[in-house]
C-alpha positions as CSV (number, residue, x, y, z in Angstrom):
1,X,39.2,39.5,123.6
2,X,36.4,37.4,122.0
3,X,38.3,34.2,120.4
4,X,37.1,31.7,118.0
5,X,39.2,29.2,117.1
6,X,38.4,26.7,114.2
7,X,41.0,24.2,113.5
8,X,40.9,20.4,112.3
9,X,40.6,20.9,108.4
10,X,42.7,19.1,106.0
11,X,42.6,17.1,102.7
12,X,40.4,13.6,103.1
13,X,39.4,11.6,100.3
14,X,35.5,11.1,100.0
15,X,33.8,8.7,102.2
16,X,36.3,9.8,104.8
17,X,36.2,11.7,108.1
18,X,37.4,14.9,109.5
19,X,36.5,16.5,112.7
20,X,36.8,20.0,113.5
21,X,37.3,22.0,116.7
22,X,35.8,25.5,117.6
23,X,38.0,26.6,120.6
24,X,36.1,29.9,122.0
25,X,37.4,32.3,124.9
26,X,36.6,35.6,126.3
27,X,32.8,35.3,126.4
28,X,30.2,33.6,129.0
29,X,29.9,30.3,126.7
30,X,27.0,28.5,128.7
31,X,25.2,31.8,127.2
32,X,25.8,31.2,123.6
33,X,24.8,29.2,120.8
34,X,27.8,27.6,118.8
35,X,27.1,27.7,114.9
36,X,28.6,26.1,112.3
37,X,28.9,27.7,108.8
38,X,30.7,26.6,105.4
39,X,31.4,28.8,102.1
40,X,32.7,26.8,99.2
41,X,34.5,28.9,96.4
42,X,31.7,30.8,94.5
43,X,28.5,30.4,96.6
44,X,26.8,31.7,100.1
45,X,27.6,30.9,103.2
46,X,25.3,28.1,104.1
47,X,24.5,26.9,107.9
48,X,25.6,23.3,108.5
49,X,24.9,22.5,112.7
50,X,24.8,24.2,115.8
51,X,24.5,23.3,119.3
52,X,23.4,25.6,122.3
53,X,26.1,25.4,125.2
54,X,23.5,25.4,127.9
55,X,21.5,22.5,127.3
56,X,23.0,20.9,124.3
57,X,19.9,21.4,121.7
58,X,21.7,20.5,118.6
59,X,20.2,21.5,114.8
60,X,21.3,20.2,111.6
61,X,21.2,21.5,108.1
62,X,19.6,18.6,105.9
63,X,23.4,18.3,104.0
64,X,24.4,17.1,107.3
65,X,22.2,15.3,108.9
66,X,23.2,11.7,109.5
67,X,26.6,12.3,108.4
68,X,27.5,15.1,110.6
69,X,28.0,15.2,115.0
70,X,28.1,18.6,116.9
71,X,29.1,18.1,120.4
72,X,30.1,20.3,122.8
73,X,32.6,20.4,126.0
74,X,31.6,22.8,128.2
75,X,34.7,22.5,130.3
76,X,37.0,23.2,127.7
77,X,34.9,26.2,125.8
78,X,35.2,23.6,122.8
79,X,32.9,22.7,120.1
80,X,33.4,19.6,117.8
81,X,31.9,19.0,114.7
82,X,32.3,15.4,113.5
83,X,32.0,14.8,109.7
84,X,31.5,11.4,108.3
85,X,31.3,10.0,104.6
86,X,32.4,13.2,103.5
87,X,31.6,13.8,99.9
88,X,33.2,16.3,97.4
89,X,30.5,18.5,98.0
90,X,31.2,19.3,101.5
91,X,34.6,21.0,100.1
92,X,34.6,24.6,101.9
93,X,36.0,26.8,104.3
94,X,34.3,25.7,107.6
95,X,33.2,28.6,110.2
96,X,32.3,28.6,113.5
97,X,30.0,31.3,115.2
98,X,28.5,32.3,118.3
99,X,25.3,34.0,119.0
100,X,24.5,35.0,122.6
101,X,20.7,33.5,122.2
102,X,18.5,30.5,123.0
103,X,18.7,27.8,121.1
104,X,16.0,28.1,118.9
105,X,18.5,30.7,117.4
106,X,19.8,27.0,116.4
107,X,17.2,26.9,113.5
108,X,19.0,29.4,111.7
109,X,21.4,26.5,109.9
110,X,18.5,25.4,108.5
111,X,17.8,28.4,106.3
112,X,19.0,29.5,103.4
113,X,19.6,33.0,101.7
114,X,19.7,34.9,104.7
115,X,22.2,36.9,106.6
116,X,24.0,35.0,109.4
117,X,24.7,38.1,111.6
118,X,25.8,36.5,114.7
119,X,27.6,38.0,117.4
120,X,31.6,36.5,116.7
121,X,33.0,34.9,113.9
122,X,36.1,32.4,113.9
123,X,38.7,32.4,110.9
124,X,38.0,29.4,109.5
125,X,39.3,26.4,108.4
126,X,39.5,24.8,104.9
127,X,38.1,21.1,104.2
128,X,39.2,19.5,100.7
129,X,37.3,16.4,100.2
130,X,39.1,15.0,96.9
131,X,36.6,12.4,94.7
């Protein structure tokens, strides 16, 4: 059974940090790219960051550049998203997703207004940033 378990969300003050985890199981982790997406109330889902498990190729949306860092522990089949300098506009449900594709697929996290038709999605973890 394929599972993507996102965790690590919570309530934090503006300027604070959180580390999200995405634990994957049930598929060949090295053959997939893992992306983080978020959806704020009343807004469309948007890409945040992505990593290719095979070669650690990473992509960031403009909103995440310089503040967020994505990493992968292939031994644990887990991807992390370290979020620093959080802003109230980062408040959203954060989802991790997996797609069996080459690293270039990661570029989709920089696209807006598109359908993210990735293979697997996790349940999401809520991040709330207070001002």
